[in-house]
Each structure stands twice: as structure tokens, then as C-alpha cells.
C-alpha positions, 0 to 999 in steps of 0.5 A: 310609357316605358323609358327607353335606355339612354345611350351609353357613351363609350370611354375615351382612350387619353391622346398619348395612348392612341395609335396614329390611326385612332388619332387620325380617325378622331380628328377627321370625326371632329372636323366632320362635326365641325363642318356639319354645324350651321355657319353661324355656330361655326363663327362663334366657336371660332370667336369663343376659341380666340382664333376670329375677333368679334367682327370676324376677322383673323386674330392678329397678335403685335409683334415683339420683334423686328420681322425678318426682311431686308435690311437697308 
């Protein structure tokens, strides 16, 4: 059985050289790919990227300043 040719990936253009339309198209494609993943894989990636805690809650970093609000 003859081997089939591997699908060649097109070379990527660095982001600083993309037009706004090209950047938007790539971002939309990335979101579409992410949306097509199973929910468990999406959650695992969000935990890996430090967006979610391992228990599934959003990351909240401690504040090193007093938040803006009413002054007494």
C-alpha cells in the first residue's frame, strides 16, 4: 500500500505582520477550535492556563492595595 503525502501546514505569519482582518480571522478560528473541544478538555486547558483553579472556580489573586470605594 503506498504511503499518502502528509498534509503540509502552511507557514504562519508572525502576529506583528498580520492585518487586522487576518488577526481577527485567526482569533475566530482559534475560538471555534476551542468551542469544538469537549467540555472536560476545555476545563483542563483553562486550568493549565491558570484561568481556573483545579476545583473549577475562577482564579482570584490577593489585592496588594485598598480597592476604590466609599471613604468613611
